[in-house]
C-alpha positions in Angstrom: 130.7 79.1 84.1 134.1 77.5 84.0 134.3 74.5 86.4 131.1 75.4 88.2 128.8 72.6 89.5 125.1 73.3 89.8 122.5 71.3 91.7 119.2 71.3 89.8 115.9 71.0 91.6 113.6 72.4 88.9 113.5 72.4 85.1 113.6 76.2 85.2 117.1 76.1 86.7 118.2 73.8 83.8 117.0 76.4 81.3 118.9 79.1 83.1 122.1 77.0 83.1 121.8 76.1 79.4 121.2 79.8 78.5 124.1 81.0 80.7 126.4 78.3 79.2 125.5 79.4 75.6 126.2 83.0 76.5 129.5 82.0 78.2 130.5 80.4 74.9 129.6 83.7 73.2 127.0 82.0 71.0 123.7 83.5 69.9 120.6 81.3 69.9 121.0 81.1 66.1 124.6 80.0 66.4 123.8 77.3 68.9 120.7 76.2 66.9 123.0 75.6 63.9 125.3 73.4 65.9 122.2 71.5 67.3 120.4 71.2 64.0 117.5 73.2 65.3 115.9 76.5 64.5 116.6 79.6 66.6 113.0 79.8 67.7 113.2 76.2 69.0 116.4 77.0 71.0 114.6 80.0 72.5 111.6 77.9 73.3 113.6 75.1 74.9 115.7 77.6 77.0 112.4 78.8 78.4 110.7 75.4 78.6 113.6 72.9 79.3 111.1 70.3 80.6 110.3 69.7 76.9 113.9 68.5 76.2 114.2 64.8 75.7 117.1 63.1 77.4 118.8 62.6 74.0 118.4 66.4 73.2 119.7 67.3 76.7 122.8 65.1 76.2 123.4 66.7 72.7 123.1 70.2 74.2 125.6 69.2 77.0 128.0 67.8 74.4 127.9 71.0 72.2 128.1 73.3 75.2 130.9 71.4 76.9 128.8 70.4 79.9 128.5 67.1 81.7 125.4 65.7 83.4 125.9 64.0 86.7 123.2 62.3 88.8 123.6 61.3 92.4 121.8 60.9 95.7 120.7 64.1 97.5 122.5 64.9 100.7 120.1 64.3 103.6 120.0 67.4 105.8 119.5 67.1 109.6 116.2 69.0 109.6 114.7 66.7 106.9 113.4 63.2 107.2 115.6 60.6 105.5 112.5 58.8 104.2 111.4 59.3 100.6 107.8 59.2 99.3 108.6 57.0 96.3 
């Protein structure tokens, strides 16, 4: 996962990226759990249900895994309306 950027549109994608990053670091769930101060079962659960991560937890995972979080405006594609439903 070195120097790859991922655009996330769903929480499931986040779980996949967190899991792939853990594996790229050659860490077991138990090894990552120790670094995060969590149980192995909690790491497993959060990889499958990343929508339950708080922002503070996500930032901690990013720090431990060597990831950065970036937020920006979506690119507007020509076939989509530029209006938002906010």
